[in-house]
ZAMI-92929 format. One line per 5 residues: number of its first residue (from 1); their letters; for each residue x, y, z of C-alpha. Coordinates in Angstrom, 1 decimal, padded with zeros to 4 digits. Each point is the difference from the previous one (the first is absolute). Layout:
BEGIN
NUM = a = X Y Z ~ ...
//
This chain:
BEGIN
1 = mtpit = 071.4 -011.4 -019.2 ~ -000.7 002.2 002.9 ~ 003.0 001.1 001.8 ~ 000.1 -001.3 003.7 ~ -000.2 002.8 002.5
6 = ehelh = 002.5 000.5 002.9 ~ -002.7 -001.2 002.6 ~ -001.2 -003.1 -002.0 ~ 003.8 -000.9 -000.1 ~ 000.3 000.7 003.7
11 = qiveq = -003.1 -002.7 000.5 ~ 001.6 -002.5 -002.2 ~ 003.4 000.0 001.9 ~ -001.8 -000.1 003.3 ~ -001.8 -003.1 -001.3
16 = vvrrt = 003.0 -001.7 -000.8 ~ 001.6 000.9 003.3 ~ -003.1 -001.5 001.7 ~ 000.0 -003.0 -002.0 ~ 004.0 -000.7 000.5
21 = mggtp = -000.4 000.6 003.7 ~ -003.0 -002.6 000.2 ~ -002.7 002.7 000.1 ~ -003.0 000.0 -002.0 ~ -000.1 002.6 -002.8
26 = elpaa = -002.9 002.4 -000.2 ~ -001.4 000.8 -003.4 ~ 000.4 003.7 -001.0 ~ -003.0 002.0 000.0 ~ -001.9 000.7 -003.3
31 = npqpv = 000.6 003.7 -000.1 ~ 003.3 000.4 002.3 ~ 000.6 003.2 001.5 ~ 003.4 001.6 000.9 ~ 000.8 -000.4 003.6
36 = taqpa = 000.3 003.3 001.9 ~ 002.5 000.2 003.0 ~ -001.9 -000.8 003.3 ~ 002.1 -000.4 003.0 ~ -000.6 -003.7 001.3
41 = adaav = -002.8 -000.5 002.4 ~ 002.0 -001.8 002.7 ~ 001.2 001.5 003.3 ~ 001.6 003.4 -000.4 ~ 002.3 002.1 001.9
46 = pspgg = -001.5 003.3 -000.6 ~ 002.0 003.4 -000.3 ~ -001.8 003.4 000.7 ~ -003.0 -000.1 -001.9 ~ -000.6 -003.7 000.1
51 = vktva = 002.3 -000.4 -003.1 ~ 001.9 -003.5 000.2 ~ 003.7 000.7 000.5 ~ 002.9 -001.8 -002.1 ~ 003.4 000.1 001.2
56 = igadh = 002.7 000.1 -002.7 ~ 003.5 -000.2 -000.1 ~ 003.1 -000.4 -002.4 ~ 003.7 000.0 -000.1 ~ 001.8 002.4 -002.5
61 = ggfkm = -000.4 -002.7 -002.7 ~ -003.8 000.3 000.6 ~ -000.3 003.9 000.8 ~ -001.4 001.1 -003.3 ~ -002.7 -002.4 -000.3
66 = kemlk = -000.8 000.6 003.8 ~ -000.7 003.6 -000.5 ~ -002.1 -001.0 -003.3 ~ -002.0 -002.4 002.0 ~ -000.6 002.6 003.0
71 = aylve = -002.0 002.4 -002.5 ~ -001.8 -002.7 -001.6 ~ -001.0 -001.6 003.5 ~ -001.5 003.4 000.8 ~ -001.7 000.1 -003.5
76 = lgygv = -001.6 -003.4 001.0 ~ -001.3 001.5 003.2 ~ 002.4 -001.6 002.6 ~ 002.0 001.7 002.9 ~ 004.0 -000.4 -000.3
81 = sdcgt = 002.3 -000.5 002.6 ~ 003.4 000.4 -001.5 ~ 002.9 -002.0 001.6 ~ 003.0 001.2 -002.0 ~ 002.3 000.4 -001.4
86 = adstt = -000.2 003.6 -000.7 ~ 003.2 000.0 -002.3 ~ 000.2 -001.4 -003.2 ~ 003.6 000.4 -000.5 ~ 001.6 -001.4 003.2
91 = avdyp = 000.3 -003.7 000.1 ~ -002.0 -001.3 002.9 ~ -000.7 -003.6 001.5 ~ -003.6 -001.8 -001.2 ~ -000.4 -001.8 003.3
96 = dfala = -000.2 003.1 001.9 ~ -002.8 001.3 -002.0 ~ -001.6 -003.4 -000.4 ~ -000.1 -000.3 004.0 ~ -001.7 003.5 000.3
101 = valqv = -002.9 -000.6 -002.4 ~ -000.3 -003.6 001.5 ~ -000.3 001.3 003.5 ~ -002.6 002.5 -000.9 ~ -002.0 -002.7 -001.4
106 = kenka = 000.5 -002.6 002.9 ~ -000.8 002.9 002.6 ~ -003.1 000.8 -002.0 ~ 001.1 003.6 -000.7 ~ -000.5 -000.6 -003.7
111 = wrgil = -002.5 -002.2 -001.7 ~ 002.4 -001.6 -002.4 ~ 003.7 000.7 -001.2 ~ 002.2 000.6 -003.4 ~ 003.4 -000.5 -000.3
116 = vdgag = 002.1 000.9 -003.0 ~ 003.8 -000.8 -000.8 ~ 001.7 -001.0 -003.2 ~ -001.4 -003.6 000.0 ~ -002.4 -000.3 002.6
121 = igscm = 001.6 -003.0 001.4 ~ 001.9 001.1 002.9 ~ -002.6 002.2 001.5 ~ -002.4 -002.8 -000.3 ~ 002.3 -002.3 002.1
126 = aankv = 000.6 002.6 002.6 ~ -003.6 001.1 000.4 ~ -001.1 -003.9 000.3 ~ 002.4 -000.3 003.1 ~ -002.5 002.5 002.0
131 = pgvra = -002.9 -002.4 001.5 ~ -003.2 000.7 -001.3 ~ 001.3 001.3 -003.3 ~ -000.8 -001.9 -003.3 ~ 002.1 001.8 -002.7
136 = alcyd = -000.4 -000.9 -003.6 ~ 002.2 001.0 -002.7 ~ -002.3 000.7 -003.1 ~ 001.0 000.6 -003.7 ~ -003.6 -000.1 -001.8
141 = yatav = -003.5 000.0 000.3 ~ -000.4 -003.8 000.7 ~ 002.4 000.1 002.9 ~ -001.4 003.1 001.4 ~ -003.7 -001.7 000.1
146 = nsreh = 001.6 -003.5 001.1 ~ 002.0 001.3 003.0 ~ -003.1 001.9 001.4 ~ -002.6 -002.5 -000.8 ~ 001.7 -003.1 000.9
151 = ndanv = 002.8 001.0 002.5 ~ -001.6 003.2 001.6 ~ 003.2 001.8 -000.6 ~ 000.3 003.3 002.0 ~ 003.3 001.5 -001.3
156 = ltlga = 000.9 000.2 -003.7 ~ 003.3 000.2 -001.4 ~ 000.7 001.4 -003.5 ~ 003.3 -000.2 -002.0 ~ 000.7 003.5 -001.5
161 = gligd = 002.6 -001.4 -002.1 ~ -002.2 -002.8 -001.5 ~ -003.5 002.0 -000.6 ~ -000.7 003.2 -001.5 ~ -002.4 002.7 002.0
166 = nlakq = -003.2 -000.8 -002.1 ~ 000.2 -003.9 000.9 ~ 001.0 001.0 003.7 ~ -003.3 002.1 000.0 ~ -001.9 -003.0 -001.2
171 = ivktw = 001.4 -002.1 002.4 ~ -000.7 002.3 002.9 ~ -003.3 000.8 -001.0 ~ -000.9 -003.7 -000.4 ~ 001.6 -001.1 003.2
176 = latdf = -001.6 002.4 002.4 ~ -003.5 -000.5 -001.7 ~ -000.1 -003.8 000.3 ~ -001.5 -001.7 003.0 ~ 001.5 -003.1 001.7
181 = ggarh = -001.8 -003.0 -001.3 ~ -000.5 -001.8 003.6 ~ -001.4 -003.3 -000.2 ~ 002.5 -002.9 -001.0 ~ 002.6 002.6 000.1
186 = qkrvd = -000.4 001.3 003.5 ~ 001.1 -003.4 001.4 ~ 003.3 000.1 -002.2 ~ 000.5 003.6 001.3 ~ -000.5 -001.2 003.4
191 = kitai = 002.8 -002.7 -000.5 ~ 002.3 002.8 -001.1 ~ -000.7 001.9 003.5 ~ 000.4 -003.5 001.7 ~ 003.4 -000.3 -001.5
196 = etrys = 000.6 003.8 000.8 ~ -000.8 -000.7 003.6 ~ 001.8 -003.3 000.6 ~ 003.3 000.9 -001.3 ~ 000.0 003.7 001.4
201 = kg = 000.4 -001.4 003.2 ~ 003.3 -001.7 -000.5
//
């Protein structure tokens, strides 16, 4: 039996996600080719040289992973705006950095945002309080695809205490390269925005 490749495994996972979420799965290509890292084609916030800028932030629990991901983002061809923390040893509060990244995305100073803390949950909650931000906690390939394709997430949160560096890289690469599906998903994202607009007015 021929061993399954990583790309083929990803295609199978994506088909399962599509089927579970109500989409129509696509048949894998006869000779699948590995996906190369390409920034998504939607509206971009350029940094010098026309590169898409990703704002990234972390508390002390996510500092090491943030530093690793900064280098990886540059390797993938993205610009990076580091919102801190700049010190891995001093305890800090994750909402401060979640707000800094979320505001860069809201104000179109960054194309997308990435946040890292111990579990990724608190940063996700904090970022989602900023109007216009749709933060998603992702922990594998399937959630990275789904949060972009179905929910048009513009901020990614990761739990450094729950995933390793290699998985974090895979999630980031997939999340940044996945386009929003639009169509039936657009009306659902519009409803999220409507809820936000209604209740942010008090």
